[in-house]
N, C-alpha and C positions, 0 to 999 in steps of 0.2 A: 716248564719257560714261562719265568714269573712275568705276566704281563708288567707288571710297577719294577722299574728299578727302586732298591735297595736308599734308604731314603740318608744314611751314614756313611763313609766311608774312611776306614784308618789307613793312612798311606805312612810306609813305614820308611824313612828317608836313607837309603844306602851307599849314598856318596863320598862322605866321609872314612867310609871302609870300601865297600866292594867294588864303590868309583875312584879312590886316589889306589889302592893297590897299583892295578896296572899301570901307574904311571911311571914313565923310565924316570923322570929326574927327580931326585928326593925334594919332600916336601918339609918344609919343618915344624916342626909341634907345637910352635907360635899360629903359625896360616893354620893347623888344622885346626886348633881351639878354636881362634879366631872364625870358622866356617860351622864348627859344632854349636857354636854362641849363637851365631847367625839363626842357623836353625831353630835354635830352641825358642830363639826371640818370633821367627816363621808363625809358632803353634803346633809342630810337632810333635806326637804323642809317643812317638818310637823313632829314635836315633840309633842306626848303627855306628858304633863312633869307635872301636878299635877290634884287633885280632890279633889275638896272642899265640901267634905262630911263633915257629924258629925265624929266627929275623936272616938267616943263612936263604931261606927260601924265598921269605918276602922281605925284603929288606927294609919296604916303604911303611912295614906296619910296628916298625923295630923303636916307634916313640908313641907307641899306644897305651904304657903305663904314664907316662910324660901327660898324654892329652887327655886320658881320665881326668888323672888328677888338678890340670889346670884351667876343664870348663867348668862354667858357672851353670848348675843344675836347676833347669827348671822345673818346680813340682808338677807333678802331676804326667812328666815325661821320664819314658823309661829306655836308657842306653848300653847298648848291646854289645857282646863283645862276643869276633867268634873265638872257641876253643876246642883246637883238636885233639886235645888228650889232658891226662890232667895234671901236667906240667902248666898247660895254657888254661886249666880251671883256675888252679893253685891264683895263677897271675891275674887272672877276672876276679876272682873274689875281692885280693888282696888292692886291687883297684877299683871295687866300690860297683863292678859290675850290678846293673839289674836283672838283665836276661843274657844266660849263655846260649850260643848257639854252636850247633854242631850240625853233621852233613854226610851228608850219600849220596850217592849217585844210583839211576834209574837204569844206568845204561851198564851192563855186563862189560859192556869191551872200556867206556871211560873208566872205571873202577881199577880194572887192571895196568891200563896205560898211566893212569895217574898215582895210584896207590897199592898198584902192584899186589893185590889181594880182591877178593870176589865183595862184593856188594854185604851179603850178609856177613862175613868176620868185618867187613869195614864198620858195618853201623855194631857187629857185639864189642867193638873196640872201646865204644863208647858209653857201655852201660857204667863203668865206673865215674865217670862222668856225669851221666843223667843222676846216676843216684846223689853223687855229692851236693849235684844243685837244687833235688830235693831235701837233704838233709838242711841244706841254707837258707832255704827258703828262697831262691833265686826260681825266673821264669826261665825255662826251658824250650829252646824252638828247635824244630827239626825244619833243615832247607834241605832238598834235594835237587840235584843239577840232573841237566840230560831230560828232562819227563816229558819230552818234546819229542824230542829228536839228539842223535848224539854225531860229533864229526867225525865214530870213526865204526860204528855199525849202523848208522843212517837211522831207520826205524826203529822205535822202543813199542816192545806189546804194551797192552794197557796191563795185562796182567803182574807186569813188570812194576809200573808204578802200584801198583793197589798193593803187594804186596811190601815194597819197602815202604808205602804211608803205615801200611799195619805195624813193621817192623818199629818207626819210629814214635807210633802212638803205643804200642807196647813197653818203648823207653819209657812211658811219661810225659811227650812235647803234651804243650801246653798249646801250641799253634805249628804248623809243616806249611813251608813255603812247594808250592810248585812250582820249579824255574823252568827255563826256557835259553836254557845257559846260549843255545847260539842262534837265537831270533830265528827257528825254522818255521814254527806255528801259522796256522792260518783259525779264521774265527769258529767251524763247525769243528775242526780237528782239536782247539780248546777246551771246548765244550765236552767233547767227548774224554777227555782227560780228567776236566773236572770232577765231572759227573762222577766217573772211577774212583775219582780221591775223596769224593764225598760218600760215596759205597762205604769206606772203610775209617769215615775222622769225620768228627761235624765240622758243617760248611760254614760254620760261622766263626772256626779256626784254620782254617783254609787260606790261604794267599797265594797270589800271583805275582810270578816274578817273572817277567817280561823280559824280550833283549830288542833292542828296534833293529836289529841287523839287514832283514828283510821290508823295513817300511812296516812291519804288522802290528809292532805294539799296539798301539791304542786301539786297534779294532780287535783284540785276542781282548783286551781289559774288556771292551764294552761288551765282548760276548760272554766274558766270565761274568761281569753285573747282571745281566739276564737270567743267567742260571742263579744268582744270590750271593755271588761272593762279593764279603764286604771287605777285604784287606788286599795293598797290593804295595808293592815294591816301585819306589820311583828313587834317580839320582839326580841331583840339583845339576843342574847345567847337562844330563848326559853324560854324565863322569862315567867312563871304565867298562870294561870288556871281561874278559877272561882270559889269564894268561896262560893256560893250555891249551885252550880251546882256538886254533889257530883262525885267525879274520874276524871273529866276534866282535863285530864294532858295540860300543855300550848300552847300557840299560836305559830304557826309556826315560827321556826328562820328566825330573818333577814339573817345572814349568807347565809344561804341557798335558800331563795326567790333571794337575789344578785345572786348568782352564778349561779342558773339557767337562770335568764333574762340574766345573761353576755352571756353566751352559748348560748342563742337566739338571742343575735345583738341588743337586748332592752336595750335603753338609761335609767340611773337611775339618773343617775348625783353621783352617792354614790362611795364613795371610800372603796371597799371592804375588802383592810386591816386595813382599819380606826375600820372598824365594829368589825374584829377578835381581835380585841385591844379592844377594849371598852368592848365584850363579856367576855375575858380575863381577864379585872378587876375584871367586877364585879363576874365572875364565885367565882375569886380568894377571894373575897371579901365574898361573902356566902360560901364559904369554900364548893365548889363542881364542879364539871366537867358542863359544858356548855350542854343544851338540844341540841344544833344545831349540826348535824355530819357534815357539812360541815365547822363549825368554827371549830369542834375538828380537822376537818382532815387537814386543811390549819394549825394550830398549829400544828401538828406531824408534819407536812413536816418541818417549821422550825426549829424544836429542831434535828433535825436526827443529 
């Protein structure tokens, strides 16, 4: 346990991809471009902006090439794209993604239900993508879903997490996300999972991706900070859940995370007021109140 919390944290903003992909109403490329541009101006060094999956499966992401072509790229910011296969990789390469994201589950049941194959098979399928990313000088990120629990099998054993982290490491991942897809984790459990992951991969390249389904995301982030984790994912205005995990409400809100980190004196390089504006912009477009409590509180203060 670190007595001192990290001095600096990197926040990966996932709203434009992980957040919006679960919206039922189609969001235009123009609105997505505006959202990404606002987030770039807020100072994020990594924005998940696109997903080159089949539009048949995720219609919301059909605009990904258009979005990547239309954004104003901020020097020093990585724009990431999810790539499920070589076809997706080629599209991401053509769209000039800086980083490609591959994914697998720590839950055997989740893997079987979602992609009809074992965890080992699912990750082996990414070998050509991983190699192509390296050959083309792109950063490679591996995302591990259901690392803290699964909607189908319940508990996920720690050795299953260690196994998937090892497989992702062996593919050459530069960074590995440990994700609580259904938001069930609590702080001690989070620490046990993160410690397990850190035995298989460098701690400074492990990120925490927490959902706020049970209201535990900030507590889980704090528990991870205590261990020395320095990368976290969040979604502006708390956009998004998981289309395949029933009832899983959204990612933790970026405004909430930045508000907490600011209060802890941890540097993020992110301008909270600009994030709040971006959250207000996308919420207004979606015609509903944002899901970030800090974002809503800061907006309410403004309108007094």
